N, C-alpha and C positions, 0 to 999 in steps of 0.2 A: 214546628212552632206550636205552642199551645193555643187552643181555640178560646175565644172570648164569647160571652153571651149575655143577653139581657132579656128578661121576661116582661111582657107588657104590663101585667098586673103588679109588678114591683114598682114601676115608676108612675103608673096611673091607677091609683087605688079605685077599685070599683069599676074598672074598664069593662065594658060589655060589648060583645060582638053585635052584628046587625040583628041577630035573632034573640038577643037579650040574655045570652049565657055569658059567664065570665070569659074574657078573652084569653086564649091559650097561646098567643103568638110568642115565639122566641126568635130573636135575631141572633145569628151565629156568624162570626167572622174571625179572620186571622189577627185583626187589630181593632182598636177602639173606633177608628174612623169607619171601617167597614160596618161595624155594628151600628154606629150612629146613623149612617146612611140608610140602612135597612129600617131602623126604628122611625126615622123621619118619613120615609115612604109609607110605612104601615100606618103611622098616626094620621098622616094627611089623607090617605085613601080610605081607611076603614073608620076612623074616629072623627074625621074632619077637624083635627087639631093641628096647630102649627107647632111641630116638635121642637123647633129652635127656641121657643119660649121655655121649654122644659129641659134644656141641655144640661144644666147643673144637676138636676134631679136624675136624669137618665144616666149621666156619667157615674153617679154614686151607685147605680144599680147594675153596672157592667162588671161581670166577674170573669175570671179565668178558670176554665174547667180543671177540676182536680186540686184546687187550692183553697176551697172553702174550709174554714176551721169549725169543727163541731165541738160541742161540749163546753162552750164558753159562757153559758148562762149560769148564774148563781143558783144554788138550791133554794127552793121556795117552799 
């Protein structure tokens, strides 16, 4: 089964770790629910944020490894 993942900085713009650097946390799971549980735990313990308030935002930032499409931007 493909792995799903979400990066903290994708759903929390400007998220910083306790030492003030950009948060590099990545939740990885076999399905969306596993990823969401990890994200909720991370947000609550590290950023003191109720992740359930960001559920829709987080779900839009969950991807499946190896399925991202590149080269979809228009030429500028």
